[in-house]
All heavy atoms as a GROMACS GRO file, in nm:
protein
  589
    1MET      N    1   8.847  10.170   9.784
    1MET     CA    2   8.974  10.106   9.808
    1MET      C    3   9.072  10.208   9.864
    1MET      O    4   9.090  10.315   9.808
    1MET     CB    5   9.027  10.045   9.680
    1MET     CG    6   9.160   9.979   9.695
    1MET     SD    7   9.211   9.907   9.538
    1MET     CE    8   9.367   9.849   9.586
    2GLN      N    9   9.134  10.177   9.975
    2GLN     CA   10   9.231  10.266  10.039
    2GLN      C   11   9.369  10.248   9.976
    2GLN      O   12   9.410  10.136   9.944
    2GLN     CB   13   9.242  10.235  10.188
    2GLN     CG   14   9.128  10.288  10.268
    2GLN     CD   15   9.142  10.437  10.296
    2GLN    OE1   16   9.230  10.505  10.250
    2GLN    NE2   17   9.049  10.488  10.373
    3PHE      N   18   9.440  10.359   9.959
    3PHE     CA   19   9.576  10.359   9.907
    3PHE      C   20   9.656  10.460   9.988
    3PHE      O   21   9.619  10.577   9.995
    3PHE     CB   22   9.577  10.397   9.759
    3PHE     CG   23   9.715  10.414   9.702
    3PHE    CD1   24   9.789  10.305   9.661
    3PHE    CD2   25   9.770  10.541   9.690
    3PHE    CE1   26   9.915  10.322   9.608
    3PHE    CE2   27   9.897  10.558   9.637
    3PHE     CZ   28   9.970  10.448   9.596
    4ASN      N   29   9.762  10.416  10.053
    4ASN     CA   30   9.851  10.504  10.128
    4ASN      C   31   9.994  10.474  10.088
    4ASN      O   32  10.034  10.358  10.081
    4ASN     CB   33   9.836  10.483  10.279
    4ASN     CG   34   9.702  10.528  10.329
    4ASN    OD1   35   9.668  10.645  10.317
    4ASN    ND2   36   9.624  10.437  10.383
    5LYS      N   37  10.070  10.578  10.064
    5LYS     CA   38  10.211  10.561  10.028
    5LYS      C   39  10.291  10.674  10.091
    5LYS      O   40  10.245  10.789  10.095
    5LYS     CB   41  10.225  10.566   9.875
    5LYS     CG   42  10.352  10.511   9.823
    5LYS     CD   43  10.356  10.361   9.833
    5LYS     CE   44  10.481  10.309   9.769
    5LYS     NZ   45  10.508  10.173   9.798
    6SER      N   46  10.408  10.641  10.141
    6SER     CA   47  10.495  10.740  10.205
    6SER      C   48  10.636  10.732  10.150
    6SER      O   49  10.681  10.626  10.106
    6SER     CB   50  10.501  10.716  10.356
    6SER     OG   51  10.375  10.736  10.414
    7LYS      N   52  10.704  10.846  10.154
    7LYS     CA   53  10.845  10.855  10.115
    7LYS      C   54  10.910  10.954  10.210
    7LYS      O   55  10.858  11.063  10.232
    7LYS     CB   56  10.857  10.903   9.970
    7LYS     CG   57  10.995  10.942   9.925
    7LYS     CD   58  11.084  10.824   9.904
    7LYS     CE   59  11.219  10.871   9.850
    7LYS     NZ   60  11.320  10.772   9.862
    8ASN      N   61  11.022  10.916  10.268
    8ASN     CA   62  11.094  11.003  10.360
    8ASN      C   63  11.233  11.033  10.308
    8ASN      O   64  11.299  10.945  10.253
    8ASN     CB   65  11.105  10.937  10.498
    8ASN     CG   66  10.972  10.918  10.563
    8ASN    OD1   67  10.891  11.009  10.566
    8ASN    ND2   68  10.947  10.799  10.614
    9THR      N   69  11.273  11.158  10.325
    9THR     CA   70  11.410  11.198  10.299
    9THR      C   71  11.464  11.254  10.430
    9THR      O   72  11.392  11.259  10.530
    9THR     CB   73  11.418  11.306  10.188
    9THR    OG1   74  11.356  11.425  10.235
    9THR    CG2   75  11.352  11.258  10.059
   10LYS      N   76  11.588  11.298  10.428
   10LYS     CA   77  11.648  11.354  10.549
   10LYS      C   78  11.569  11.475  10.600
   10LYS      O   79  11.550  11.492  10.720
   10LYS     CB   80  11.793  11.391  10.520
   10LYS     CG   81  11.869  11.439  10.640
   10LYS     CD   82  12.014  11.466  10.604
   10LYS     CE   83  12.091  11.514  10.725
   10LYS     NZ   84  12.232  11.537  10.694
   11ARG      N   85  11.521  11.558  10.508
   11ARG     CA   86  11.454  11.683  10.547
   11ARG      C   87  11.303  11.682  10.536
   11ARG      O   88  11.235  11.762  10.599
   11ARG     CB   89  11.510  11.797  10.463
   11ARG     CG   90  11.658  11.825  10.493
   11ARG     CD   91  11.712  11.940  10.413
   11ARG     NE   92  11.627  12.057  10.428
   11ARG     CZ   93  11.616  12.152  10.338
   11ARG    NH1   94  11.684  12.147  10.226
   11ARG    NH2   95  11.538  12.255  10.358
   12LEU      N   96  11.246  11.592  10.453
   12LEU     CA   97  11.102  11.596  10.427
   12LEU      C   98  11.039  11.458  10.432
   12LEU      O   99  11.104  11.357  10.401
   12LEU     CB  100  11.075  11.656  10.288
   12LEU     CG  101  11.123  11.798  10.264
   12LEU    CD1  102  11.113  11.833  10.117
   12LEU    CD2  103  11.043  11.896  10.347
   13SER      N  104  10.912  11.456  10.467
   13SER     CA  105  10.831  11.334  10.460
   13SER      C  106  10.713  11.364  10.367
   13SER      O  107  10.646  11.467  10.381
   13SER     CB  108  10.778  11.295  10.597
   13SER     OG  109  10.883  11.260  10.682
   14PHE      N  110  10.688  11.273  10.274
   14PHE     CA  111  10.578  11.286  10.179
   14PHE      C  112  10.478  11.174  10.204
   14PHE      O  113  10.518  11.060  10.226
   14PHE     CB  114  10.630  11.277  10.035
   14PHE     CG  115  10.738  11.375  10.003
   14PHE    CD1  116  10.871  11.342  10.017
   14PHE    CD2  117  10.705  11.502   9.958
   14PHE    CE1  118  10.972  11.432   9.987
   14PHE    CE2  119  10.806  11.593   9.928
   14PHE     CZ  120  10.939  11.559   9.942
   15ASN      N  121  10.350  11.206  10.197
   15ASN     CA  122  10.248  11.103  10.216
   15ASN      C  123  10.132  11.131  10.123
   15ASN      O  124  10.090  11.245  10.107
   15ASN     CB  125  10.199  11.103  10.362
   15ASN     CG  126  10.101  10.991  10.388
   15ASN    OD1  127  10.121  10.880  10.342
   15ASN    ND2  128   9.996  11.021  10.461
   16ILE      N  129  10.082  11.026  10.060
   16ILE     CA  130   9.960  11.037   9.979
   16ILE      C  131   9.860  10.936  10.033
   16ILE      O  132   9.895  10.822  10.064
   16ILE     CB  133   9.987  11.015   9.828
   16ILE    CG1  134   9.858  11.038   9.749
   16ILE    CG2  135  10.048  10.879   9.800
   16ILE    CD1  136   9.879  11.052   9.600
   17SER      N  137   9.738  10.983  10.049
   17SER     CA  138   9.631  10.899  10.099
   17SER      C  139   9.512  10.914  10.004
   17SER      O  140   9.463  11.026   9.983
   17SER     CB  141   9.591  10.942  10.240
   17SER     OG  142   9.483  10.867  10.286
   18ARG      N  143   9.468  10.802   9.945
   18ARG     CA  144   9.357  10.806   9.850
   18ARG      C  145   9.253  10.704   9.889
   18ARG      O  146   9.283  10.596   9.936
   18ARG     CB  147   9.407  10.777   9.709
   18ARG     CG  148   9.516  10.875   9.669
   18ARG     CD  149   9.526  10.906   9.526
   18ARG     NE  150   9.402  10.949   9.465
   18ARG     CZ  151   9.391  10.970   9.335
   18ARG    NH1  152   9.491  10.950   9.256
   18ARG    NH2  153   9.277  11.008   9.285
   19ASP      N  154   9.129  10.740   9.868
   19ASP     CA  155   9.016  10.649   9.886
   19ASP      C  156   8.933  10.656   9.759
   19ASP      O  157   8.860  10.752   9.737
   19ASP     CB  158   8.933  10.689  10.008
   19ASP     CG  159   8.824  10.590  10.041
   19ASP    OD1  160   8.794  10.502   9.956
   19ASP    OD2  161   8.768  10.598  10.151
   20THR      N  162   8.945  10.554   9.675
   20THR     CA  163   8.880  10.557   9.544
   20THR      C  164   8.728  10.547   9.553
   20THR      O  165   8.659  10.582   9.459
   20THR     CB  166   8.933  10.444   9.454
   20THR    OG1  167   8.910  10.319   9.520
   20THR    CG2  168   9.081  10.460   9.426
   21LYS      N  169   8.676  10.501   9.666
   21LYS     CA  170   8.530  10.488   9.683
   21LYS      C  171   8.466  10.614   9.741
   21LYS      O  172   8.348  10.638   9.719
   21LYS     CB  173   8.497  10.370   9.776
   21LYS     CG  174   8.548  10.238   9.727
   21LYS     CD  175   8.457  10.182   9.623
   21LYS     CE  176   8.504  10.041   9.586
   21LYS     NZ  177   8.438   9.988   9.473
   22SER      N  178   8.542  10.693   9.815
   22SER     CA  179   8.487  10.808   9.886
   22SER      C  180   8.479  10.931   9.797
   22SER      O  181   8.567  10.956   9.715
   22SER     CB  182   8.572  10.840  10.008
   22SER     OG  183   8.519  10.952  10.075
   23HIS      N  184   8.372  11.006   9.817
   23HIS     CA  185   8.356  11.134   9.747
   23HIS      C  186   8.358  11.249   9.847
   23HIS      O  187   8.325  11.363   9.813
   23HIS     CB  188   8.226  11.136   9.667
   23HIS     CG  189   8.224  11.036   9.557
   23HIS    ND1  190   8.297  11.050   9.441
   23HIS    CD2  191   8.160  10.918   9.545
   23HIS    CE1  192   8.277  10.946   9.362
   23HIS    NE2  193   8.195  10.864   9.424
   24LYS      N  194   8.399  11.220   9.970
   24LYS     CA  195   8.404  11.322  10.074
   24LYS      C  196   8.526  11.412  10.057
   24LYS      O  197   8.631  11.367  10.014
   24LYS     CB  198   8.409  11.258  10.212
   24LYS     CG  199   8.282  11.191  10.253
   24LYS     CD  200   8.292  11.138  10.393
   24LYS     CE  201   8.162  11.072  10.436
   24LYS     NZ  202   8.171  11.023  10.574
   25SER      N  203   8.510  11.537  10.096
   25SER     CA  204   8.620  11.632  10.095
   25SER      C  205   8.729  11.584  10.191
   25SER      O  206   8.699  11.544  10.304
   25SER     CB  207   8.570  11.769  10.137
   25SER     OG  208   8.676  11.861  10.144
   26GLY      N  209   8.852  11.586  10.148
   26GLY     CA  210   8.962  11.546  10.233
   26GLY      C  211   8.994  11.398  10.227
   26GLY      O  212   9.082  11.351  10.298
   27ALA      N  213   8.923  11.322  10.143
   27ALA     CA  214   8.948  11.179  10.134
   27ALA      C  215   9.074  11.148  10.052
   27ALA      O  216   9.134  11.043  10.068
   27ALA     CB  217   8.828  11.108  10.073
   28ASN      N  218   9.114  11.240   9.966
   28ASN     CA  219   9.231  11.222   9.880
   28ASN      C  220   9.327  11.338   9.904
   28ASN      O  221   9.306  11.448   9.855
   28ASN     CB  222   9.190  11.217   9.733
   28ASN     CG  223   9.092  11.104   9.706
   28ASN    OD1  224   9.121  10.989   9.737
   28ASN    ND2  225   8.977  11.137   9.650
   29THR      N  226   9.432  11.311   9.983
   29THR     CA  227   9.523  11.420  10.022
   29THR      C  228   9.669  11.383  10.002
   29THR      O  229   9.706  11.266  10.002
   29THR     CB  230   9.503  11.458  10.170
   29THR    OG1  231   9.528  11.343  10.251
   29THR    CG2  232   9.364  11.510  10.197
   30VAL      N  233   9.748  11.487   9.986
   30VAL     CA  234   9.893  11.477   9.982
   30VAL      C  235   9.946  11.566  10.093
   30VAL      O  236   9.902  11.680  10.108
   30VAL     CB  237   9.949  11.524   9.845
   30VAL    CG1  238  10.101  11.528   9.846
   30VAL    CG2  239   9.899  11.434   9.734
   31THR      N  240  10.038  11.513  10.173
   31THR     CA  241  10.094  11.587  10.286
   31THR      C  242  10.246  11.590  10.274
   31THR      O  243  10.308  11.488  10.245
   31THR     CB  244  10.055  11.522  10.420
   31THR    OG1  245   9.913  11.511  10.425
   31THR    CG2  246  10.104  11.603  10.537
   32ILE      N  247  10.303  11.709  10.294
   32ILE     CA  248  10.448  11.726  10.298
   32ILE      C  249  10.481  11.783  10.436
   32ILE      O  250  10.426  11.886  10.475
   32ILE     CB  251  10.498  11.822  10.188
   32ILE    CG1  252  10.456  11.771  10.050
   32ILE    CG2  253  10.650  11.838  10.197
   32ILE    CD1  254  10.481  11.870   9.938
   33THR      N  255  10.569  11.715  10.508
   33THR     CA  256  10.605  11.756  10.644
   33THR      C  257  10.757  11.771  10.652
   33THR      O  258  10.830  11.687  10.600
   33THR     CB  259  10.560  11.650  10.747
   33THR    OG1  260  10.421  11.624  10.728
   33THR    CG2  261  10.583  11.696  10.888
   34THR      N  262  10.803  11.877  10.718
   34THR     CA  263  10.946  11.893  10.738
   34THR      C  264  10.990  11.808  10.856
   34THR      O  265  10.915  11.789  10.953
   34THR     CB  266  10.983  12.040  10.766
   34THR    OG1  267  10.913  12.084  10.882
   34THR    CG2  268  10.952  12.129  10.648
   35ASN      N  269  11.110  11.753  10.847
   35ASN     CA  270  11.170  11.676  10.955
   35ASN      C  271  11.278  11.759  11.020
   35ASN      O  272  11.365  11.812  10.950
   35ASN     CB  273  11.231  11.546  10.901
   35ASN     CG  274  11.127  11.455  10.842
   35ASN    OD1  275  11.016  11.448  10.890
   35ASN    ND2  276  11.163  11.386  10.736
   36PRO      N  277  11.276  11.773  11.152
   36PRO     CA  278  11.381  11.851  11.218
   36PRO      C  279  11.516  11.781  11.205
   36PRO      O  280  11.522  11.658  11.200
   36PRO     CB  281  11.337  11.857  11.364
   36PRO     CG  282  11.241  11.747  11.381
   36PRO     CD  283  11.179  11.719  11.247
   37PRO      N  284  11.623  11.858  11.195
   37PRO     CA  285  11.756  11.796  11.184
   37PRO      C  286  11.790  11.718  11.310
   37PRO      O  287  11.759  11.760  11.421
   37PRO     CB  288  11.850  11.915  11.164
   37PRO     CG  289  11.774  12.035  11.206
   37PRO     CD  290  11.629  12.004  11.196
   38SER      N  291  11.854  11.605  11.293
   38SER     CA  292  11.888  11.521  11.408
   38SER      C  293  12.006  11.576  11.486
   38SER      O  294  12.027  11.538  11.601
   38SER     CB  295  11.919  11.380  11.361
   38SER     OG  296  12.027  11.382  11.270
   39SER      N  297  12.083  11.667  11.427
   39SER     CA  298  12.203  11.718  11.493
   39SER      C  299  12.172  11.824  11.601
   39SER      O  300  12.254  11.851  11.685
   39SER     CB  301  12.298  11.779  11.390
   39SER     OG  302  12.234  11.887  11.325
   40ASP      N  303  12.054  11.884  11.598
   40ASP     CA  304  12.019  11.989  11.693
   40ASP      C  305  11.904  11.941  11.780
   40ASP      O  306  11.789  11.943  11.740
   40ASP     CB  307  11.981  12.117  11.618
   40ASP     CG  308  11.958  12.235  11.711
   40ASP    OD1  309  11.966  12.217  11.834
   40ASP    OD2  310  11.935  12.345  11.660
   41SER      N  311  11.933  11.899  11.900
   41SER     CA  312  11.831  11.841  11.988
   41SER      C  313  11.730  11.944  12.037
   41SER      O  314  11.625  11.907  12.088
   41SER     CB  315  11.896  11.772  12.107
   41SER     OG  316  11.972  11.865  12.180
   42TYR      N  317  11.759  12.075  12.024
   42TYR     CA  318  11.667  12.178  12.070
   42TYR      C  319  11.572  12.224  11.960
   42TYR      O  320  11.479  12.296  11.986
   42TYR     CB  321  11.743  12.299  12.125
   42TYR     CG  322  11.820  12.264  12.249
   42TYR    CD1  323  11.957  12.243  12.244
   42TYR    CD2  324  11.757  12.250  12.371
   42TYR    CE1  325  12.028  12.209  12.357
   42TYR    CE2  326  11.826  12.217  12.486
   42TYR     CZ  327  11.962  12.197  12.478
   42TYR     OH  328  12.032  12.163  12.589
   43TYR      N  329  11.597  12.185  11.840
   43TYR     CA  330  11.515  12.226  11.727
   43TYR      C  331  11.389  12.140  11.723
   43TYR      O  332  11.396  12.020  11.704
   43TYR     CB  333  11.595  12.211  11.597
   43TYR     CG  334  11.521  12.254  11.474
   43TYR    CD1  335  11.518  12.388  11.436
   43TYR    CD2  336  11.455  12.162  11.394
   43TYR    CE1  337  11.452  12.428  11.322
   43TYR    CE2  338  11.388  12.202  11.281
   43TYR     CZ  339  11.386  12.335  11.245
   43TYR     OH  340  11.320  12.376  11.133
   44THR      N  341  11.273  12.201  11.747
   44THR     CA  342  11.149  12.124  11.750
   44THR      C  343  11.046  12.172  11.650
   44THR      O  344  10.938  12.115  11.642
   44THR     CB  345  11.086  12.130  11.891
   44THR    OG1  346  11.060  12.266  11.923
   44THR    CG2  347  11.178  12.067  11.994
   45SER      N  348  11.075  12.276  11.575
   45SER     CA  349  10.979  12.331  11.482
   45SER      C  350  10.957  12.237  11.364
   45SER      O  351  11.052  12.184  11.307
   45SER     CB  352  11.026  12.466  11.430
   45SER     OG  353  10.934  12.519  11.339
   46ARG      N  354  10.830  12.215  11.331
   46ARG     CA  355  10.793  12.135  11.215
   46ARG      C  356  10.689  12.212  11.136
   46ARG      O  357  10.605  12.281  11.194
   46ARG     CB  358  10.736  12.000  11.256
   46ARG     CG  359  10.839  11.908  11.316
   46ARG     CD  360  10.778  11.776  11.348
   46ARG     NE  361  10.747  11.706  11.224
   46ARG     CZ  362  10.770  11.578  11.204
   46ARG    NH1  363  10.822  11.506  11.298
   46ARG    NH2  364  10.740  11.522  11.090
   47SER      N  365  10.692  12.197  11.007
   47SER     CA  366  10.591  12.258  10.922
   47SER      C  367  10.525  12.148  10.840
   47SER      O  368  10.588  12.047  10.808
   47SER     CB  369  10.655  12.359  10.827
   47SER     OG  370  10.711  12.465  10.899
   48GLN      N  371  10.398  12.170  10.808
   48GLN     CA  372  10.326  12.070  10.731
   48GLN      C  373  10.231  12.140  10.636
   48GLN      O  374  10.169  12.239  10.673
   48GLN     CB  375  10.247  11.978  10.824
   48GLN     CG  376  10.166  11.873  10.751
   48GLN     CD  377  10.100  11.776  10.847
   48GLN    OE1  378  10.167  11.719  10.931
   48GLN    NE2  379   9.970  11.760  10.836
   49ILE      N  380  10.222  12.088  10.515
   49ILE     CA  381  10.123  12.136  10.420
   49ILE      C  382  10.043  12.015  10.371
   49ILE      O  383  10.099  11.911  10.342
   49ILE     CB  384  10.188  12.213  10.302
   49ILE    CG1  385  10.080  12.270  10.211
   49ILE    CG2  386  10.286  12.126  10.225
   49ILE    CD1  387  10.129  12.369  10.110
   50THR      N  388   9.913  12.032  10.371
   50THR     CA  389   9.824  11.928  10.321
   50THR      C  390   9.745  11.987  10.206
   50THR      O  391   9.694  12.099  10.216
   50THR     CB  392   9.729  11.880  10.432
   50THR    OG1  393   9.806  11.830  10.541
   50THR    CG2  394   9.637  11.770  10.382
   51MET      N  395   9.736  11.914  10.096
   51MET     CA  396   9.663  11.959   9.980
   51MET      C  397   9.585  11.843   9.920
   51MET      O  398   9.615  11.727   9.949
   51MET     CB  399   9.757  12.020   9.877
   51MET     CG  400   9.862  11.927   9.823
   51MET     SD  401   9.986  12.009   9.721
   51MET     CE  402  10.114  12.033   9.842
   52THR      N  403   9.487  11.877   9.841
   52THR     CA  404   9.412  11.772   9.772
   52THR      C  405   9.501  11.714   9.662
   52THR      O  406   9.600  11.776   9.621
   52THR     CB  407   9.283  11.827   9.709
   52THR    OG1  408   9.318  11.920   9.606
   52THR    CG2  409   9.194  11.893   9.812
   53VAL      N  410   9.463  11.597   9.614
   53VAL     CA  411   9.539  11.536   9.505
   53VAL      C  412   9.533  11.625   9.381
   53VAL      O  413   9.632  11.640   9.309
   53VAL     CB  414   9.487  11.393   9.475
   53VAL    CG1  415   9.546  11.338   9.347
   53VAL    CG2  416   9.519  11.301   9.592
   54LYS      N  417   9.420  11.690   9.358
   54LYS     CA  418   9.406  11.782   9.244
   54LYS      C  419   9.505  11.899   9.257
   54LYS      O  420   9.570  11.938   9.160
   54LYS     CB  421   9.263  11.833   9.236
   54LYS     CG  422   9.234  11.918   9.116
   54LYS     CD  423   9.088  11.956   9.110
   54LYS     CE  424   9.058  12.040   8.987
   54LYS     NZ  425   8.916  12.074   8.978
   55GLU      N  426   9.516  11.955   9.378
   55GLU     CA  427   9.613  12.063   9.401
   55GLU      C  428   9.755  12.013   9.385
   55GLU      O  429   9.841  12.083   9.329
   55GLU     CB  430   9.594  12.121   9.541
   55GLU     CG  431   9.464  12.197   9.558
   55GLU     CD  432   9.431  12.228   9.703
   55GLU    OE1  433   9.471  12.152   9.793
   55GLU    OE2  434   9.364  12.331   9.725
   56ALA      N  435   9.781  11.891   9.431
   56ALA     CA  436   9.915  11.833   9.418
   56ALA      C  437   9.952  11.813   9.272
   56ALA      O  438  10.067  11.834   9.233
   56ALA     CB  439   9.923  11.701   9.493
   57LYS      N  440   9.856  11.775   9.189
   57LYS     CA  441   9.882  11.759   9.045
   57LYS      C  442   9.915  11.895   8.982
   57LYS      O  443  10.003  11.904   8.896
   57LYS     CB  444   9.763  11.694   8.976
   57LYS     CG  445   9.752  11.546   9.007
   57LYS     CD  446   9.633  11.485   8.935
   57LYS     CE  447   9.622  11.337   8.968
   57LYS     NZ  448   9.507  11.275   8.899
   58ALA      N  449   9.846  12.000   9.024
   58ALA     CA  450   9.875  12.134   8.973
   58ALA      C  451  10.016  12.176   9.016
   58ALA      O  452  10.092  12.234   8.937
   58ALA     CB  453   9.773  12.234   9.024
   59PHE      N  454  10.053  12.146   9.140
   59PHE     CA  455  10.188  12.175   9.190
   59PHE      C  456  10.292  12.096   9.113
   59PHE      O  457  10.397  12.148   9.075
   59PHE     CB  458  10.194  12.143   9.340
   59PHE     CG  459  10.324  12.178   9.406
   59PHE    CD1  460  10.382  12.303   9.392
   59PHE    CD2  461  10.390  12.083   9.483
   59PHE    CE1  462  10.501  12.334   9.454
   59PHE    CE2  463  10.510  12.113   9.545
   59PHE     CZ  464  10.566  12.239   9.530
   60GLN      N  465  10.263  11.969   9.086
   60GLN     CA  466  10.354  11.885   9.007
   60GLN      C  467  10.375  11.944   8.867
   60GLN      O  468  10.488  11.950   8.819
   60GLN     CB  469  10.297  11.744   8.996
   60GLN     CG  470  10.383  11.650   8.912
   60GLN     CD  471  10.318  11.516   8.890
   60GLN    OE1  472  10.196  11.504   8.887
   60GLN    NE2  473  10.399  11.414   8.877
   61ASN      N  474  10.267  11.988   8.803
   61ASN     CA  475  10.279  12.049   8.670
   61ASN      C  476  10.364  12.176   8.676
   61ASN      O  477  10.445  12.201   8.586
   61ASN     CB  478  10.141  12.081   8.613
   61ASN     CG  479  10.068  11.957   8.570
   61ASN    OD1  480  10.128  11.854   8.541
   61ASN    ND2  481   9.936  11.964   8.567
   62PHE      N  482  10.346  12.255   8.781
   62PHE     CA  483  10.427  12.376   8.798
   62PHE      C  484  10.574  12.340   8.811
   62PHE      O  485  10.660  12.398   8.745
   62PHE     CB  486  10.378  12.452   8.922
   62PHE     CG  487  10.469  12.565   8.962
   62PHE    CD1  488  10.465  12.686   8.895
   62PHE    CD2  489  10.559  12.550   9.067
   62PHE    CE1  490  10.549  12.790   8.933
   62PHE    CE2  491  10.643  12.653   9.104
   62PHE     CZ  492  10.638  12.774   9.038
   63LEU      N  493  10.606  12.243   8.898
   63LEU     CA  494  10.745  12.201   8.915
   63LEU      C  495  10.804  12.145   8.787
   63LEU      O  496  10.917  12.177   8.750
   63LEU     CB  497  10.756  12.098   9.028
   63LEU     CG  498  10.731  12.149   9.169
   63LEU    CD1  499  10.734  12.032   9.267
   63LEU    CD2  500  10.831  12.255   9.208
   64ASN      N  501  10.727  12.062   8.719
   64ASN     CA  502  10.775  12.003   8.594
   64ASN      C  503  10.803  12.110   8.488
   64ASN      O  504  10.893  12.094   8.406
   64ASN     CB  505  10.675  11.901   8.540
   64ASN     CG  506  10.670  11.775   8.623
   64ASN    OD1  507  10.761  11.746   8.700
   64ASN    ND2  508  10.563  11.700   8.608
   65SER      N  509  10.727  12.218   8.493
   65SER     CA  510  10.746  12.326   8.395
   65SER      C  511  10.872  12.407   8.421
   65SER      O  512  10.933  12.458   8.327
   65SER     CB  513  10.626  12.421   8.398
   65SER     OG  514  10.511  12.354   8.356
   66TYR      N  515  10.912  12.421   8.547
   66TYR     CA  516  11.020  12.512   8.580
   66TYR      C  517  11.144  12.446   8.639
   66TYR      O  518  11.248  12.508   8.649
   66TYR     CB  519  10.970  12.620   8.677
   66TYR     CG  520  10.866  12.707   8.612
   66TYR    CD1  521  10.732  12.691   8.642
   66TYR    CD2  522  10.901  12.803   8.517
   66TYR    CE1  523  10.635  12.769   8.583
   66TYR    CE2  524  10.805  12.881   8.457
   66TYR     CZ  525  10.672  12.864   8.490
   66TYR     OH  526  10.577  12.942   8.430
   67ILE      N  527  11.137  12.323   8.680
   67ILE     CA  528  11.250  12.258   8.748
   67ILE      C  529  11.371  12.241   8.656
   67ILE      O  530  11.484  12.241   8.701
   67ILE     CB  531  11.207  12.124   8.811
   67ILE    CG1  532  11.300  12.084   8.924
   67ILE    CG2  533  11.199  12.014   8.708
   67ILE    CD1  534  11.268  12.144   9.054
   68ASP      N  535  11.346  12.230   8.527
   68ASP     CA  536  11.456  12.211   8.433
   68ASP      C  537  11.508  12.342   8.375
   68ASP      O  538  11.592  12.342   8.286
   68ASP     CB  539  11.414  12.116   8.319
   68ASP     CG  540  11.301  12.172   8.236
   68ASP    OD1  541  11.252  12.282   8.267
   68ASP    OD2  542  11.261  12.106   8.139
   69GLY      N  543  11.458  12.454   8.424
   69GLY     CA  544  11.508  12.584   8.380
   69GLY      C  545  11.423  12.650   8.275
   69GLY      O  546  11.455  12.761   8.232
   70ASN      N  547  11.316  12.586   8.230
   70ASN     CA  548  11.225  12.649   8.135
   70ASN      C  549  11.160  12.770   8.198
   70ASN      O  550  11.133  12.773   8.316
   70ASN     CB  551  11.116  12.552   8.088
   70ASN     CG  552  11.164  12.457   7.982
   70ASN    OD1  553  11.267  12.478   7.919
   70ASN    ND2  554  11.089  12.350   7.964
   71THR      N  555  11.132  12.871   8.116
   71THR     CA  556  11.065  12.989   8.168
   71THR      C  557  10.928  13.007   8.103
   71THR      O  558  10.862  13.106   8.129
   71THR     CB  559  11.150  13.116   8.143
   71THR    OG1  560  11.177  13.126   8.004
   71THR    CG2  561  11.278  13.110   8.223
   72SER      N  562  10.886  12.913   8.020
   72SER     CA  563  10.753  12.925   7.957
   72SER      C  564  10.647  12.874   8.053
   72SER      O  565  10.668  12.784   8.132
   72SER     CB  566  10.750  12.846   7.828
   72SER     OG  567  10.773  12.709   7.854
   73VAL      N  568  10.529  12.936   8.045
   73VAL     CA  569  10.418  12.900   8.131
   73VAL      C  570  10.333  12.795   8.061
   73VAL      O  571  10.295  12.812   7.947
   73VAL     CB  572  10.332  13.024   8.166
   73VAL    CG1  573  10.211  12.984   8.248
   73VAL    CG2  574  10.417  13.126   8.239
   74VAL      N  575  10.302  12.686   8.132
   74VAL     CA  576  10.215  12.582   8.080
   74VAL      C  577  10.093  12.575   8.168
   74VAL      O  578  10.104  12.554   8.289
   74VAL     CB  579  10.286  12.445   8.077
   74VAL    CG1  580  10.193  12.337   8.028
   74VAL    CG2  581  10.412  12.453   7.994
   75ASP      N  582   9.974  12.596   8.113
   75ASP     CA  583   9.849  12.588   8.192
   75ASP      C  584   9.779  12.458   8.166
   75ASP      O  585   9.771  12.406   8.064
   75ASP     CB  586   9.756  12.703   8.158
   75ASP     CG  587   9.811  12.833   8.217
   75ASP    OD1  588   9.861  12.831   8.330
   75ASP    OD2  589   9.799  12.937   8.149
   0.00000   0.00000   0.00000
């Protein structure tokens, strides 16, 4: 079963793509892409990071551990 979801902000675009039936590498990914500012028509640089859902969950745990100011490490 295919699952795709996107969320856009002024500066970033988030996308998750999952295939619950597939066991192939790259079938379940999270992508974060920068959006160029609309005020500067000459700015064309974009950056993108793609990670597996497993890596994204590890990143989420890292953010959840430190985003509120905690300094303890949670593994």
